C-alpha positions as CSV (number, residue, x, y, z in Angstrom):
1,M,-20.3,9.0,-6.7
2,F,-20.1,11.2,-9.7
3,M,-23.0,12.0,-12.0
4,F,-22.7,13.5,-15.4
5,C,-25.3,15.6,-17.3
6,P,-27.0,13.4,-20.1
7,T,-27.1,16.5,-22.5
8,C,-23.7,18.1,-22.3
9,A,-21.6,15.4,-20.4
10,N,-20.4,17.9,-17.7
11,L,-20.1,16.8,-14.2
12,L,-23.2,17.7,-12.2
13,G,-23.1,19.7,-8.9
14,V,-25.1,19.2,-5.8
15,E,-27.5,22.0,-4.7
16,E,-30.3,22.5,-2.3
17,G,-33.5,22.7,-4.3
18,P,-37.0,23.9,-2.9
19,N,-38.1,20.6,-1.6
20,C,-34.9,18.5,-1.7
21,Y,-31.3,18.3,-2.9
22,R,-30.6,18.0,-6.6
23,F,-27.9,17.5,-9.1
24,S,-27.7,20.4,-11.4
25,C,-25.7,21.2,-14.5
26,S,-23.6,24.3,-14.5
27,T,-23.7,25.0,-18.3
28,C,-27.2,23.8,-19.2
29,P,-30.7,23.8,-17.6
30,Y,-30.5,20.2,-16.6
31,V,-31.7,19.2,-13.0
32,Y,-32.2,15.7,-11.4
33,N,-34.0,15.7,-8.1
34,I,-32.5,13.3,-5.4
35,A,-35.4,11.2,-4.1
36,H,-33.2,9.2,-1.6
37,R,-29.6,8.9,-0.4
38,Q,-27.3,7.6,-3.0
39,N,-23.9,6.2,-2.1
40,T,-21.7,3.7,-3.8
41,R,-18.2,2.4,-2.6
42,M,-15.8,0.9,-4.8
43,Y,-12.5,-0.3,-3.2
44,P,-9.5,-0.7,-5.7
45,K,-7.9,-4.1,-5.8
46,L,-4.4,-3.9,-4.4
47,K,-1.5,-5.4,-6.0
48,E,0.3,-8.3,-4.5
49,V,3.4,-7.5,-2.7
50,D,6.6,-9.3,-4.0
51,D,9.1,-10.4,-1.5
52,V,12.3,-8.4,-2.6
53,L,14.6,-10.6,-0.6
54,G,13.7,-13.8,-2.3
55,G,11.4,-15.3,0.4
56,A,12.3,-18.1,2.6
57,A,14.4,-19.8,0.1
58,A,16.8,-16.9,0.1
59,W,17.8,-17.7,3.7
60,E,18.7,-21.4,3.0
61,N,22.4,-21.1,1.9
62,V,23.5,-18.1,3.9
63,D,26.4,-17.8,6.3
64,S,26.3,-16.8,9.9
65,T,28.3,-14.2,11.9
66,E,28.8,-12.9,15.4
67,E,25.9,-10.5,15.7
68,R,23.9,-10.2,18.6
69,C,20.0,-10.3,18.1
70,P,18.3,-7.2,19.4
71,K,15.1,-9.1,20.4
72,C,16.4,-12.3,22.2
73,S,20.2,-11.5,22.7
74,H,21.3,-14.7,20.8
75,P,24.9,-14.2,19.9
76,R,24.8,-15.2,16.1
77,A,22.7,-14.4,13.2
78,F,22.5,-15.3,9.6
79,F,23.2,-12.5,7.2
80,M,23.0,-11.5,3.5
81,Q,24.1,-8.5,1.6
82,I,22.0,-6.9,-1.1
83,Q,22.5,-3.8,-3.3
84,T,19.2,-1.8,-2.4
85,R,20.4,1.6,-3.6
86,S,22.4,2.9,-6.5
87,A,25.8,1.2,-7.3
88,D,28.0,4.2,-5.6
89,E,26.2,3.4,-2.2
90,P,27.2,0.6,0.2
91,M,25.4,-2.6,0.2
92,T,22.6,-3.2,2.8
93,T,23.2,-6.2,5.3
94,F,20.1,-8.1,6.4
95,Y,20.3,-10.2,9.5
96,K,18.2,-13.2,10.8
97,C,18.5,-14.5,14.2
98,C,20.0,-18.1,14.3
99,N,17.8,-18.9,17.3
100,H,15.0,-20.8,15.4
101,Q,12.4,-19.9,18.1
102,C,13.2,-16.2,17.6
103,G,13.8,-15.7,13.9
104,H,13.9,-12.0,14.3
105,R,15.1,-10.1,11.1
106,W,16.7,-6.6,11.0
107,R,19.1,-4.7,8.8
108,D,22.1,-2.7,9.3
Protein backbone atom coordinates (compact mmCIF):
# COMPACT_ATOMS: atom_id res chain seq x y z
CA MET A 1 0.00 0.00 0.00
CA PHE A 2 1.38 3.39 -0.94
CA MET A 3 0.62 6.53 1.02
CA PHE A 4 1.26 10.01 -0.33
CA CYS A 5 1.88 13.27 1.49
CA PRO A 6 -1.25 15.49 1.48
CA THR A 7 0.83 18.69 1.40
CA CYS A 8 3.52 17.98 -1.23
CA ALA A 9 2.26 14.70 -2.86
CA ASN A 10 5.55 12.80 -2.33
CA LEU A 11 5.61 9.12 -1.45
CA LEU A 12 5.65 8.61 2.31
CA GLY A 13 8.27 6.37 3.87
CA VAL A 14 7.84 4.20 6.97
CA GLU A 15 9.97 4.94 10.02
CA GLU A 16 9.98 3.89 13.64
CA GLY A 17 8.70 6.68 15.89
CA PRO A 18 8.95 6.99 19.67
CA ASN A 19 5.79 4.92 20.39
CA CYS A 20 4.86 3.32 17.07
CA TYR A 21 5.66 3.12 13.40
CA ARG A 22 4.69 6.11 11.28
CA PHE A 23 4.55 7.40 7.74
CA SER A 24 6.79 10.39 7.16
CA CYS A 25 7.52 12.68 4.25
CA SER A 26 11.15 13.11 3.21
CA THR A 27 10.70 16.68 1.95
CA CYS A 28 8.31 18.31 4.43
CA PRO A 29 7.57 17.80 8.16
CA TYR A 30 4.35 15.76 7.59
CA VAL A 31 4.06 12.68 9.87
CA TYR A 32 1.16 10.19 10.15
CA ASN A 33 1.25 7.74 13.08
CA ILE A 34 0.14 4.19 12.31
CA ALA A 35 -2.42 3.10 14.91
CA HIS A 36 -3.02 -0.42 13.56
CA ARG A 37 -1.70 -2.66 10.83
CA GLN A 38 -2.78 -1.55 7.38
CA ASN A 39 -2.73 -3.82 4.37
CA THR A 40 -4.63 -3.98 1.14
CA ARG A 41 -4.31 -6.57 -1.61
CA MET A 42 -5.40 -5.92 -5.13
CA TYR A 43 -5.19 -8.66 -7.72
CA PRO A 44 -5.10 -7.62 -11.36
CA LYS A 45 -7.72 -9.04 -13.68
CA LEU A 46 -6.00 -11.42 -16.08
CA LYS A 47 -6.78 -11.31 -19.76
CA GLU A 48 -8.56 -14.27 -21.27
CA VAL A 49 -6.29 -16.55 -23.27
CA ASP A 50 -7.22 -17.08 -26.91
CA ASP A 51 -6.76 -20.49 -28.47
CA VAL A 52 -4.20 -19.76 -31.18
CA LEU A 53 -4.86 -23.09 -32.89
CA GLY A 54 -8.52 -22.29 -33.49
CA GLY A 55 -10.08 -24.42 -30.74
CA ALA A 56 -11.83 -27.77 -31.25
CA ALA A 57 -13.24 -26.70 -34.63
CA ALA A 58 -9.73 -26.49 -36.10
CA TRP A 59 -9.32 -30.28 -35.77
CA GLU A 60 -12.59 -31.16 -37.60
CA ASN A 61 -11.35 -31.35 -41.20
CA VAL A 62 -7.71 -32.37 -40.83
CA ASP A 63 -5.88 -35.33 -42.37
CA SER A 64 -4.25 -38.20 -40.51
CA THR A 65 -0.81 -39.69 -40.97
CA GLU A 66 1.32 -42.54 -39.67
CA GLU A 67 2.74 -40.93 -36.56
CA ARG A 68 2.97 -42.91 -33.31
CA CYS A 69 1.43 -41.27 -30.23
CA PRO A 70 4.08 -40.86 -27.50
CA LYS A 71 1.44 -41.39 -24.80
CA CYS A 72 -0.60 -44.44 -25.89
CA SER A 73 1.46 -45.73 -28.88
CA HIS A 74 -1.50 -45.52 -31.28
CA PRO A 75 -0.05 -45.74 -34.83
CA ARG A 76 -1.99 -42.81 -36.39
CA ALA A 77 -2.41 -39.14 -35.57
CA PHE A 78 -4.25 -36.15 -37.01
CA PHE A 79 -1.98 -33.30 -38.04
CA MET A 80 -2.01 -29.68 -39.15
CA GLN A 81 0.77 -27.28 -40.02
CA ILE A 82 0.82 -23.65 -38.89
CA GLN A 83 3.35 -20.90 -39.55
CA THR A 84 4.25 -19.93 -35.97
CA ARG A 85 7.54 -18.13 -36.63
CA SER A 86 8.74 -15.78 -39.34
CA ALA A 87 8.25 -16.67 -43.00
CA ASP A 88 11.82 -17.88 -43.50
CA GLU A 89 11.43 -20.52 -40.74
CA PRO A 90 9.78 -23.91 -41.37
CA MET A 91 6.15 -24.51 -40.41
CA THR A 92 5.32 -26.16 -37.07
CA THR A 93 3.43 -29.47 -37.29
CA PHE A 94 0.85 -30.12 -34.57
CA TYR A 95 -0.41 -33.67 -33.94
CA LYS A 96 -3.46 -35.07 -32.15
CA CYS A 97 -3.79 -38.78 -31.41
CA CYS A 98 -6.48 -40.56 -33.49
CA ASN A 99 -7.39 -42.68 -30.46
CA HIS A 100 -10.46 -40.80 -29.14
CA GLN A 101 -9.88 -42.11 -25.62
CA CYS A 102 -6.37 -40.62 -25.61
CA GLY A 103 -6.55 -37.38 -27.60
CA HIS A 104 -2.96 -36.48 -26.68
CA ARG A 105 -1.56 -33.40 -28.50
CA TRP A 106 2.07 -32.70 -29.34
CA ARG A 107 4.12 -30.80 -31.88
CA ASP A 108 7.12 -31.48 -34.02
